[in-house]
C-alpha positions as CSV (number, residue, x, y, z in Angstrom):
1,M,19.3,-46.2,-1.8
2,K,22.5,-44.5,-3.0
3,N,23.1,-41.0,-1.4
4,I,23.5,-38.4,-4.1
5,P,26.0,-35.5,-3.2
6,N,24.9,-31.8,-3.3
7,N,25.8,-30.7,-6.7
8,P,26.0,-27.0,-7.4
9,I,22.9,-27.3,-9.6
10,K,20.9,-28.5,-6.7
11,K,22.1,-25.6,-4.7
12,I,21.3,-23.2,-7.4
13,G,17.9,-24.6,-8.2
14,K,16.9,-24.6,-4.3
15,T,18.1,-21.2,-3.9
16,T,15.9,-19.7,-6.7
17,I,13.1,-21.4,-5.7
18,T,13.3,-20.0,-2.1
19,L,13.9,-16.5,-3.6
20,V,10.9,-16.8,-6.0
21,L,8.7,-18.0,-3.1
22,L,9.9,-15.0,-0.9
23,I,9.5,-12.3,-3.7
24,G,6.0,-13.6,-4.3
25,V,5.1,-13.7,-0.7
26,F,6.3,-10.0,-0.3
27,Y,4.6,-8.9,-3.5
28,G,1.4,-10.4,-2.3
29,I,1.5,-8.7,1.0
30,N,2.2,-5.4,-0.5
31,A,-0.6,-5.8,-3.1
32,Y,-3.1,-6.5,-0.3
33,Q,-2.1,-3.7,1.9
34,N,-2.6,-1.6,-1.2
35,I,-6.2,-2.6,-1.5
36,M,-6.8,-2.4,2.3
37,D,-5.4,1.1,2.2
38,K,-7.6,2.1,-0.7
39,K,-10.6,0.3,1.1
40,N,-10.2,1.9,4.5
41,Y,-8.9,5.2,3.5
42,V,-9.2,6.4,0.2
43,E,-12.9,5.4,-0.4
44,P,-14.5,6.8,2.7
45,F,-12.6,10.1,2.2
46,C,-13.7,10.4,-1.5
47,A,-17.3,9.3,-0.5
48,N,-17.6,12.0,2.1
49,K,-16.2,14.9,0.0
50,Y,-17.4,14.1,-3.2
51,S,-21.0,12.6,-2.2
52,H,-22.8,14.5,-4.8
53,N,-20.4,14.5,-7.9
54,V,-19.8,11.4,-9.3
55,E,-17.0,12.2,-11.9
56,E,-14.9,13.8,-9.0
57,Y,-15.5,10.8,-6.8
58,K,-14.2,8.3,-9.6
59,A,-10.9,10.7,-10.1
60,C,-10.4,10.8,-6.6
61,K,-10.9,7.0,-5.9
62,V,-7.7,6.0,-7.9
63,M,-5.4,8.2,-5.6
64,T,-3.4,6.8,-3.0
65,P,-3.5,7.8,0.8
66,T,-0.2,9.6,0.1
67,Q,-1.7,11.4,-2.8
68,I,-4.6,12.6,-0.9
69,L,-2.6,13.8,2.0
70,L,-0.3,16.1,-0.5
71,E,-3.7,17.4,-2.1
72,L,-4.8,18.4,1.4
73,K,-1.4,19.7,2.3
74,E,-1.1,21.9,-0.8
75,K,-4.6,23.2,-0.4
76,N,-3.9,24.0,3.2
77,S,-7.2,22.2,4.3
78,L,-5.7,20.6,7.2
79,E,-6.2,23.0,10.3
80,I,-3.6,22.8,12.9
81,V,-4.9,24.3,16.1
82,E,-2.3,25.6,18.4
83,L,-3.0,24.6,22.0
84,P,-1.7,26.1,25.0
85,T,1.2,23.9,26.8
86,I,0.1,22.6,30.2
87,Q,2.0,24.0,33.0
Protein backbone atom coordinates (compact mmCIF):
# COMPACT_ATOMS: atom_id res chain seq x y z
CA MET A 1 0.00 0.00 0.00
CA LYS A 2 1.31 3.37 -0.96
CA ASN A 3 1.82 5.86 1.86
CA ILE A 4 -0.09 9.08 1.12
CA PRO A 5 1.56 12.20 2.51
CA ASN A 6 -0.52 14.47 4.71
CA ASN A 7 -1.77 17.23 2.53
CA PRO A 8 -3.39 20.44 3.79
CA ILE A 9 -6.85 19.39 2.62
CA LYS A 10 -6.74 16.30 4.85
CA LYS A 11 -5.64 18.36 7.85
CA ILE A 12 -8.37 20.93 7.26
CA GLY A 13 -10.97 18.16 6.95
CA LYS A 14 -9.88 16.46 10.18
CA THR A 15 -9.84 19.78 12.02
CA THR A 16 -13.29 20.71 10.72
CA ILE A 17 -14.79 17.36 11.72
CA THR A 18 -13.24 17.60 15.18
CA LEU A 19 -14.54 21.14 15.72
CA VAL A 20 -18.04 20.22 14.54
CA LEU A 21 -18.12 17.24 16.92
CA LEU A 22 -16.91 19.31 19.87
CA ILE A 23 -19.41 22.09 19.21
CA GLY A 24 -22.18 19.50 18.88
CA VAL A 25 -21.25 17.85 22.17
CA PHE A 26 -21.12 21.16 24.06
CA TYR A 27 -24.41 22.29 22.53
CA GLY A 28 -26.03 18.98 23.53
CA ILE A 29 -24.75 19.21 27.08
CA ASN A 30 -26.03 22.79 27.38
CA ALA A 31 -29.46 21.85 26.01
CA TYR A 32 -29.70 18.89 28.41
CA GLN A 33 -28.72 21.08 31.36
CA ASN A 34 -31.41 23.63 30.47
CA ILE A 35 -34.03 20.86 30.32
CA MET A 36 -32.95 19.48 33.70
CA ASP A 37 -32.94 22.96 35.28
CA LYS A 38 -36.52 23.52 34.18
CA LYS A 39 -37.56 20.07 35.38
CA ASN A 40 -35.83 20.27 38.77
CA TYR A 41 -36.22 23.94 39.69
CA VAL A 42 -38.76 25.84 37.59
CA GLU A 43 -41.62 23.34 37.41
CA PRO A 44 -41.74 22.56 41.18
CA PHE A 45 -41.57 26.28 42.03
CA CYS A 46 -44.36 27.17 39.61
CA ALA A 47 -46.48 24.22 40.71
CA ASN A 48 -46.24 25.34 44.34
CA LYS A 49 -46.73 29.02 43.74
CA TYR A 50 -49.52 28.84 41.14
CA SER A 51 -51.26 25.61 42.10
CA HIS A 52 -54.74 27.17 41.69
CA ASN A 53 -54.17 29.33 38.60
CA VAL A 54 -53.42 27.47 35.37
CA GLU A 55 -52.69 30.55 33.24
CA GLU A 56 -50.10 31.94 35.66
CA TYR A 57 -48.56 28.46 35.98
CA LYS A 58 -48.14 28.23 32.20
CA ALA A 59 -46.59 31.72 32.10
CA CYS A 60 -44.25 30.85 34.95
CA LYS A 61 -43.22 27.52 33.46
CA VAL A 62 -41.44 29.13 30.47
CA MET A 63 -39.14 31.17 32.72
CA THR A 64 -35.55 30.22 33.50
CA PRO A 65 -34.28 29.69 37.05
CA THR A 66 -32.36 32.98 36.80
CA GLN A 67 -35.49 34.88 35.76
CA ILE A 68 -37.39 33.41 38.72
CA LEU A 69 -34.65 34.47 41.14
CA LEU A 70 -34.59 37.99 39.70
CA GLU A 71 -38.37 38.24 39.98
CA LEU A 72 -38.25 37.10 43.60
CA LYS A 73 -35.48 39.60 44.31
CA GLU A 74 -37.46 42.47 42.76
CA LYS A 75 -40.53 41.63 44.82
CA ASN A 76 -38.42 41.37 47.97
CA SER A 77 -39.94 38.01 48.70
CA LEU A 78 -36.58 36.57 49.68
CA GLU A 79 -36.55 37.04 53.41
CA ILE A 80 -33.03 37.19 54.75
CA VAL A 81 -32.84 36.53 58.45
CA GLU A 82 -30.05 38.22 60.33
CA LEU A 83 -28.62 35.65 62.71
CA PRO A 84 -26.43 36.66 65.62
CA THR A 85 -22.78 35.72 65.28
CA ILE A 86 -21.43 32.89 67.37
CA GLN A 87 -18.95 34.11 69.93
